[in-house]
C-alpha positions, 0 to 999 in steps of 0.5 A: 936493423936497417941492414935487415930491412934492406935484406928482406926487401932485396929478397922480396924483390927477387921473389916478385921478379921470379913470380912475374917471370914468364914460364916456357909456355908464356914465352913461346906464346909471346914469340908466336904472337910477335909473329914468329910462326917457326917455333917448335910446336911440339915444345909449345904443346909440351910447355902448355901441358906443363903449365898451370893453365893445362886443362886437357878435358876442357874447362874455363874455355868451354862456354867460349868454345860452344859460342865459337862452334854455334857462331861458325855453324851460323856463319857469323864470324862477328861472333866467332872471332871474339869467342875464338880469342877467348879460347886461345887466351885460355889455351893457345894450342887449341887447333880448332880455334886457330882454324876457325879464326883463320877461316873468318879472317879470310872471309873478312879479307884480312889475309895476314891474320888468316895466314897467321892462324893457319900457320899455327894450326898447321904447325900444331897439327904437324907436330902431332902427326910427326909423333907417329902414324896412329896404326898401333900402340907402338906408333900411336899419335901422342896427344896432350888433350882430347881436342887434339884427337878429334882435330886429327880425325877431322884432318884425316877426314874420319868419323869416330865409330867407337872408342875404347880406353886401353892400357899397354906397357904402362901407357894409356891409349885411346883406341878409335875405330873410325870410318871415312865418308866413302865407308873406308874403316880404320883403327887409330891409336892415341897415346894419352899419358899426359891427359890421364896423369892430369886427371889422376892428379885432379881426382886426388885433390 
């Protein structure tokens, strides 16, 4: 009987240890938070998309994002930073939250934290830009969330004019007609397989 009890306890301890072990996303986030801004940001974004925290169309951090935007527009960094921190707790690969955090830390004179958040934002953005040039479905930017599409438009200084969802060769794309401040027009394509797969699974529940 004692041997059975010990065996059960041993299996329970192993199960608890496995449950408590951080996944790939948590491990990569921990590395970045510890100061390693040289991580593979594509791998970080992919890990987030595979984690239980993945919400490509917004969700738990929506209220915090609203507060963050309103506070930044009001130039109130005292409110921006805690709101951005809440966004990053829910989604550490949120580019905008890192950009606004970096700007506010810069204004506060905390250059180390400003550099930290800017480096992460750049790494995340570069990993998207490296996935294609966005000029066709074959060379579309590969994104894991809607916010990434708008982050790319902002980085390229384009404004959205019209958006359409298209399917081609088993893949889903957002086709975005955009224009620049000088009136230049273009069409950009974003491959959105992961967000669409998440949405499909969510509707099945």
